[in-house]
N, C-alpha and C positions, 0 to 999 in steps of 0.2 A: 474469473477464469471462463466461466461459461459464456459470458459476453465476448469474451476475446475469440473463443473458439466459434460462437454464432456468426460473429461479424468478420471472421476469418482474419484477424489482425496479426500483423507480424511486428513483435516486440519483445523486450528483455525485461523481467520483472525482477526486481532486487529486493529481498525481504530480510527482516532482522526480527528474530523472536524476541520480545520485550524481556521475557523471564530470565532466558538463559543468555542472550547476546549473540546466539547463533546466527550465521548469515547464509543466505541461500540465494541461488537464482534460477528462474525458469526462463527458459527460451522458446518462444512461439513463431512459428512461420506459418502465414495464412492459416491461422487458428489452430494449428497442429502443434502439440507440445512436443518439442525436439529432443530436450535434455533438461536436467535438472542436477543442481550441484549444490552439497553441503559439505563443508570440510572436505574429507577425503572420499566422499561417497559421490556417485553419479548415477543417472538413469533413473530407473524405477525405484530403487532403494531411496535415493535422494527425494524423490517426487512424493513417496509415502511419508518420509520424515517432515517434509515441508507442509504438506496437507494436514499433518496432524496438530500443527502449532496453534495455541489458542489466540495470542494476541501477537500482533506483528506491526512494524513500521514497514511500509513498502513504496518504492518508487517505479514507474513504468517508463521505460525508454523506448522510444520508436526505433524500430530496426532490429535485426537479429544477425549476428555476425556468424553464427553457425548455420552450416547447411546440412551436415551430416546428422540422420535421425538415429539417436541411441535409445528412444523409448517406442516401443512397437505397440503398446496398449492405447486405446482411446482414454481421453481425459476423466470421463465419468467413472469406468471401473476404477483407476486409480484413486480418485477421491474417495470412493465408497470403500475401497480396500484399507486406505489410510484410516478412515473414520472406525472400521471393524477392529483394525489393531490397536487403536486407542483406546476404544471401549473395553477391549480384552485386558489391556495394561492397567486400567484404573481400578482401585479397589471398589468392591460392591457397596460399601457403605457411603460413599460419596455420592450425593444427590447429582442428577444432570444438571449442568449448567443453564442457565436461562439466557436465551440470546438477548443481548442488550440492544435496546431501541435507541436511536438518536433522539434526543429530547430538545426540542425547540427551545433556545435560549433567548430568542427575541432578538432585536437589532441591537448590534453592539454600539454602544454611544461613541461618539467620535474622540473623546478623550481616551477611551480604552484602546483605540486604535493606534493613537498617538503615542501611548505609553508602550504598545507592544512594538512600534517601530523604534522608539528610543531604547528599549531593551536589547532589541536586535543589535542595533548599531553601538552600543555600549559594550556588549559581551563579545561581538564579533569584530567590530570596527568598520571602517569605511569599506573594507574589501569584501563585506558581507554580500554585495551583489544586489542589494534591495533597490528595486526600481520604483514600485508603486505598492500601496495596500489601501483596500477600499472593500465595500460590500457589494455584491451583485448577484440579484436572484436568478440571472440567467444562467449560472453554474448550478443551480439547485437540482436540476434533472441529473446532471452527471454525478453529483454527490449521492444522490438516491440510488444510482445504479452501484455505485461502489458501496454503499451501505449494505445494499442487498447481497453484493458478493460477500462482503464481510460477514454477514449473519449466515449465509449459506455454508461458508468454510469455517465457521466458529472461531474466526479471527477476534472477535469482541468487537466493541464499539469503535467505530472509525473517528479517531480525533484528528487526523489531517491527511491529506492526500498530496503528494508531490508529483506533478505531471510534466514529464520531459516532452515538451511540444516539438521539438526538432527545428524550432524556428528561433528568432532573435531573442525570445525569452521564454522562461518557465514558469510554472504556476504552482503555487502552494494553496490548497484549498482548505479552510477550516469549515465545518458544518455548522449551522445554526438555521434561524428561521429564515435569515438571508444569508448566503455563503460569503465567508470573509475571503478575499482573494489576496495573495501575495504575489507580485511579479518579481522574478529575480533574474539575474543574468544567469546563462547556462553554466558559466564557469565558477558559480558560487559554490562554497563551501556547504554542500547540501546536508551532510550529516550533522555538521555544527548547527546550522540554521534549524533543522528538524528538533534538535535537542532543546535548544533556547524555545523555541515556539511552543514545545510540548511541556515546558515547566509550568 
């Protein structure tokens, strides 16, 4: 989130908390958080809720349909307030969670990539939108940035990232010593794909 603020990005971030299945949306325009939504909550209350989640699936989409600013606070105070509230809500006898680091798993053998591709096609079918699946260390820097953001917000270990490029294909990134890249059609069933890949 701080990278989005620093680089003055315009995007929409969709999140799903793994534990509860709650879904939320963050709207950014030129690095400024305009609004947040979770269920029937909106604005700062929704932002506090989202920033308190421990482990999430998220997808980032270029562009932001909103123009009206519903949040008047800067991003950093919102995050700090969410962390403060979360700390108050947790019982004292629970130790602080340790930030998980991404452990390099080495290069994924070609047969494992083939099995992953087969699993996606078997469980979703030909309409899965899968275009290519390969390993590429050119994505490692971007994955490192996502991992730092995940650590900062206590989202837990980054298992994969969905990037809506706004181009002819989107990307699913799986961290490792070399990043596994799955290129998909933007019209793919992204929630189903993420579930199958996360298994």
